[in-house]
N, C-alpha and C positions, 0 to 999 in steps of 0.2 A: 504492500499499499504505500502510495506516496502521498508526501504533504501536499495540501491543496485540492486534494481528489474528495469527493462528496462521500461522507461517512457518516453522517449523523440521520437518523430515520425521522418519520413524520411525528410520531409520539413524542421522540427524544427533543425534536424541535420546537414542538409546541410546549413542552415543559420549561426547556432553556428561555424562549421567549417570554413567557408568563413569569418564571423567577427573576429575569433580567430586569422586566418591568417594575415588578415589585421592589425588587433591592434599589434599582434607580429612583421610586417615587420615595423610598425610606431617605434616602441621601437629600433629594430635594426639598422634602418636607422637614428636613432636620429632627429625624427621630432616633439618630443615631449619632453618638458624641463624636468628636473628633480624639485620637487619629482614626478611629474604626471607620468613620464616615468614607474617607477615601477608600478605604479598602472594599467596602460594601459598595462604592461607586464603581470601582474597578471591575470587581466579580461580576456585578451586574451588567456592565459595558461588555464583557467578554462573552457572558451567556446570551446576551440580545444577539451579538453579532455572529456568535457561531451559530444561533440558532437561525437567523435570516439566512446567512450564506450556506449553510447544511455542512460547514467544514468544521470539524475539530482538529487543530494541530496534536494535541495531548493524544487524541484517540490515533492519530496516525503514528507518532512515535511508539505508542504501545500495542500497536497492530489491532485496534479495537473496531469494530464497524457495527453500528446500529440500523443501518440502511436495510439491510436484507441482502441475500445474495444474488447478483446477477443484475443488480440495479444501479444507477448514477445519476 
């Protein structure tokens, strides 16, 4: 599996997008204290981006794929 190759399945993508939006909301609404707020925002952004594009570099590194066999 190559980095940049789609490897995130539909359910995984939906979960990532929802969690990403929740974490970004917590950051914007100041519901998390500094310095944790920046970590929450970073994780939220990563989840949102990987969910939208359907590619997770970490999955590529460890050889994981939730997309299913033969799909791209």
